[in-house]
C-alpha positions as CSV (number, residue, x, y, z in Angstrom):
1,X,9.6,17.8,-14.9
2,X,12.5,18.7,-12.6
3,X,11.6,20.5,-9.3
4,X,14.2,23.2,-9.8
5,X,12.7,24.3,-13.2
6,X,9.1,24.4,-11.8
7,X,10.2,26.4,-8.7
8,X,12.4,28.8,-10.7
9,X,9.6,29.6,-13.1
10,X,7.1,30.0,-10.3
11,X,9.4,32.5,-8.5
12,X,9.8,34.4,-11.8
13,X,6.0,34.6,-12.2
14,X,5.9,32.8,-15.5
15,X,4.9,29.2,-14.4
16,X,2.7,27.5,-17.0
17,X,0.2,24.7,-16.6
18,X,2.9,22.1,-16.5
19,X,4.8,23.8,-13.8
20,X,1.7,24.5,-11.7
21,X,0.6,20.9,-12.0
22,X,4.0,19.7,-10.9
23,X,4.0,22.0,-7.8
24,X,0.6,20.8,-6.8
25,X,1.4,17.1,-7.3
26,X,5.0,16.8,-6.2
27,X,5.2,16.1,-2.4
28,X,8.7,17.7,-2.1
29,X,7.5,20.9,-3.8
30,X,4.3,21.0,-1.8
31,X,6.3,20.9,1.4
32,X,8.2,24.0,0.3
33,X,5.1,25.9,-1.0
34,X,5.0,28.3,1.9
35,X,8.6,29.3,1.5
36,X,8.2,29.7,-2.3
37,X,5.1,32.0,-1.8
38,X,7.0,34.1,0.7
39,X,10.0,34.4,-1.6
40,X,7.8,35.3,-4.6
41,X,6.1,38.1,-2.6
42,X,9.5,39.4,-1.5
43,X,10.9,39.5,-5.0
44,X,7.7,41.3,-6.2
45,X,8.4,44.2,-3.7
46,X,9.5,47.3,-5.8
47,X,11.8,48.3,-2.9
48,X,14.2,45.5,-3.8
49,X,14.7,46.8,-7.3
50,X,14.9,50.5,-6.4
51,X,17.9,52.3,-7.8
52,X,20.3,53.6,-5.1
53,X,21.0,57.3,-4.6
54,X,23.8,58.6,-6.9
55,X,26.3,59.2,-4.1
56,X,25.9,55.6,-2.9
57,X,26.6,54.4,-6.4
58,X,29.6,56.6,-6.7
59,X,31.0,55.2,-3.4
60,X,30.4,51.6,-4.5
61,X,32.0,52.2,-7.9
62,X,35.0,53.9,-6.3
63,X,35.5,51.0,-3.9
64,X,35.3,48.5,-6.8
65,X,37.4,50.4,-9.4
66,X,39.9,52.0,-7.0
67,X,39.3,55.4,-8.6
68,X,38.3,58.2,-6.2
69,X,34.9,59.9,-7.1
70,X,35.4,62.9,-9.4
71,X,38.9,61.9,-10.6
72,X,39.2,62.6,-14.3
73,X,36.8,63.7,-17.1
74,X,35.8,60.1,-17.9
75,X,34.5,59.5,-14.4
76,X,30.8,60.3,-15.0
77,X,30.6,57.9,-17.9
78,X,32.5,55.3,-15.9
79,X,30.2,55.8,-12.9
80,X,27.1,55.4,-15.1
81,X,28.4,52.2,-16.6
82,X,29.5,50.7,-13.3
83,X,26.4,51.9,-11.4
84,X,24.2,49.9,-13.8
85,X,26.3,46.8,-13.3
86,X,26.3,47.3,-9.6
87,X,22.6,47.7,-9.5
88,X,22.0,44.5,-11.4
89,X,24.6,42.6,-9.3
90,X,23.0,43.8,-6.1
91,X,19.5,42.8,-7.3
92,X,20.8,39.3,-8.1
93,X,22.6,38.9,-4.8
94,X,19.5,40.0,-2.9
95,X,17.2,37.7,-4.8
96,X,19.6,34.7,-4.3
97,X,19.9,35.6,-0.6
98,X,16.2,35.7,-0.1
99,X,15.8,32.3,-1.8
100,X,18.6,30.8,0.4
101,X,17.2,32.2,3.6
102,X,13.7,31.0,2.9
103,X,14.8,27.6,1.6
104,X,14.8,25.1,4.5
105,X,18.0,22.9,5.0
106,X,18.0,19.7,3.0
107,X,16.8,16.7,5.0
108,X,19.3,14.1,6.1
109,X,17.0,11.4,4.7
110,X,13.5,11.0,3.2
111,X,11.3,8.1,2.6
112,X,7.9,7.4,1.1
113,X,5.2,5.9,3.4
114,X,2.4,4.4,1.3
115,X,-1.1,3.7,2.5
116,X,-2.3,0.3,3.6
117,X,-5.6,-1.5,2.9
118,X,-7.1,0.6,5.6
119,X,-6.3,3.8,3.7
120,X,-5.5,2.8,0.1
121,X,-5.6,6.3,-1.3
122,X,-3.2,7.8,1.1
123,X,0.6,8.4,1.0
124,X,3.2,10.5,2.8
125,X,6.6,11.8,2.0
126,X,8.6,11.8,5.3
127,X,11.7,14.0,5.6
128,X,14.0,13.7,8.6
129,X,16.7,15.9,10.1
130,X,19.1,14.3,12.6
131,X,19.4,16.5,15.6
132,X,21.0,16.3,19.0
133,X,18.8,14.1,21.1
134,X,16.4,13.0,18.4
135,X,14.9,13.5,15.0
136,X,12.8,16.3,13.5
137,X,10.2,15.0,11.0
138,X,8.2,16.7,8.3
139,X,5.4,14.7,6.8
140,X,3.6,15.7,3.6
141,X,0.4,13.6,3.8
142,X,-2.0,13.3,0.9
143,X,-5.2,11.3,0.4
144,X,-5.8,10.6,4.1
145,X,-9.2,11.5,5.4
146,X,-9.6,13.5,8.5
147,X,-9.5,11.4,11.7
148,X,-13.0,10.7,13.0
149,X,-14.1,12.6,16.1
150,X,-12.4,11.3,19.2
151,X,-9.5,9.8,17.2
152,X,-6.1,10.9,16.1
153,X,-3.4,9.6,13.7
154,X,-0.2,8.6,15.5
155,X,3.3,8.2,13.9
156,X,5.5,5.4,15.2
157,X,9.2,4.6,14.8
158,X,9.7,0.8,15.4
159,X,12.5,-1.6,15.9
160,X,11.4,-5.2,16.2
161,X,8.7,-5.1,18.9
162,X,9.7,-1.7,20.4
163,X,7.5,1.2,19.3
164,X,8.3,4.9,20.0
165,X,5.6,7.5,19.3
166,X,6.6,10.6,17.4
167,X,3.3,12.4,18.0
168,X,-0.2,12.8,16.6
169,X,-2.1,14.7,13.9
170,X,-5.7,14.7,12.7
171,X,-5.6,15.6,9.0
172,X,-3.6,15.5,5.8
173,X,-1.2,18.2,4.8
174,X,2.2,19.2,6.2
175,X,2.8,17.8,9.6
176,X,5.9,18.6,11.7
177,X,6.8,16.2,14.5
178,X,9.8,15.5,16.8
179,X,10.9,12.2,18.4
180,X,13.7,11.5,20.8
181,X,15.3,8.6,18.9
182,X,17.1,8.2,15.6
183,X,15.6,6.4,12.6
184,X,18.9,4.6,12.3
185,X,17.9,2.7,15.4
186,X,14.2,2.6,14.6
187,X,14.0,2.1,10.9
188,X,10.3,1.4,10.4
189,X,7.9,4.3,10.2
190,X,4.1,3.7,10.3
191,X,0.9,5.5,11.2
192,X,-2.0,4.1,13.2
193,X,-5.5,5.5,13.9
194,X,-5.9,5.7,17.7
195,X,-8.8,6.5,19.9
196,X,-8.3,9.4,22.4
197,X,-8.6,7.4,25.6
198,X,-6.6,6.2,28.6
199,X,-5.5,3.0,26.8
200,X,-1.8,3.4,25.8
201,X,-1.7,0.2,23.7
202,X,-1.7,0.3,19.9
203,X,-5.1,0.0,18.2
204,X,-3.8,-2.1,15.4
205,X,-5.4,0.1,12.7
206,X,-2.4,0.6,10.5
207,X,-3.1,3.3,7.8
208,X,0.4,4.0,6.4
209,X,3.6,2.0,6.6
210,X,7.2,2.0,5.2
211,X,7.2,-1.7,5.7
212,X,10.7,-2.0,7.1
């Protein structure tokens, strides 16, 4: 199933079992679930669909049609017809605007990061935005157990033997991190399980890895 179909039906309030299963299982849709929920609540607000006061409709119709309010006997019927069209158009514009505002910018790149033998049921979809001075990262992590007490998961960007930490997290879900390098220069992404201590060397417990 296509993501746009599942998201559109969810926003319209008529998502079936297939759409809901897709939204729950698709990493890309899961990453946008908060924005979808916010947009759905906004669209359900009766104030968005309220009909404007008659004099507002008259002014809008006059601006569109070029006919001053009250000019001619046919004006009331014209106003009624145009007011209905304007109300529908306004509702569509508002709805589309809300979706565009809530929808995050498309990532500059994304890559799957599968689990290793140390965490075979885990996976992550990593999205990256190239920014001045570094990279913003959004990880949608599934199947990874919570880090044991006294430990954290750490994301690394690597080129050859050079490793740059992008930050730490402790559980699956949506994780947002930032690193001061570009993936173009450090193409390999991987996650290790690290003890919280004074030792800055890598533990060697690799749980997820792009492999390049």
